[in-house]
N, C-alpha and C positions, 0 to 999 in steps of 0.2 A: 509742357509742366510748371512751374515756380522754378525762379532760376535766379542763381546770385551774380549780382554786378558791380563789375572789379571797382576800385575809387575813382571820383574822375579828378583829371590833370592832377601835375604835381604842386607843388608852392606858387616856382610861377606864374604859372594859367591861371592859381588862384588868389590874388591878392588879400583875402580874409585868411591862408593857412601859411600866408609869408613865415618863415622861420620853423615851422614842422612838419616836418613830411606827414599827408595822415594814412593812418594805419588801416585806417576801419572801412569796413566792404557793406555797402545795401545789398541787401537780400529782401526780394521779393518772397513773400510771403503767403500773398492772395491772391487771385490774380478771377479778375469774371474776364472773359473772352464771351462777344455780339457780333455770332456772323451773318449773315447771306449768300440766302442762294435765290433768286427771281423777286418774288412776294413771301418768299418763307424765311423769320427769325428764330434764329437761333442763338444762347444766352447759355455758359458754360461754366465752371468755374474750376480750382484747382486749387493746393495748396502745397505749399512745401513739404517736401518725405518726411522731412525732419519732427518741422511743427508735428504732423498727424503722429508720429514714432510719440512725441512725448505727451499726447493728449491722453488722457484715461477716456473712456467709452465714453460718461456722460456728457464728459466735453466734446466730442467728436461730434455726438449725436447736439448737442445746442447751434456748436459749427455747422454743421446741416445744415440744418433748420432755418437759422442766418444765412446760412452762402442760398440756397436756395431762393429765399423772399427775393432779396440782393438782382441776385437770378435775372430774376421773373420781372419784378419792376421796373430793372433797366432795360429785360428786355421788350418791354412794353411801351415804351419811353421810347427806346429807338426806334420800333415798329410803328408806331406812329407819327414821329419826326418825318420815319423813310415817306407815309401815306401820303405827308402833309407837301412835303420837297418832289418827291417823285412819283404821282400819281401814274397806276395802271392806265397805257393806252385807250381806249374804243377797241373795240369790237366787232368787226361783221359779221353778225350773226345771223 
C-alpha cells in the first residue's frame, strides 16, 4: 500500500536547504506496481488510505477508472519490453 517517506537528509547533507531544517515529509499518494511471474505480467495500483477517505464517491470512481487505464498501459508496455528483452526459449515438442 502507499507509504509515508521521511525527509531526506539534514541541511548539512543538502546544501540547498542550508540554514533551515526541512520539516516536510514526502507522501506517496499513488503507486503502480508491475510484477512478473514467468510470462505472466500483472499490474496493480494502490492509493494512500487517507486520500481514499477524503475523496467523494464520484471522485473515487474517476480515480479508479483512470488508474485502471494507467495500470493497463504500464502493464502492456512492461510486457512488450519483456518480450523483446527476454524471449521464451524454444521448446522441444
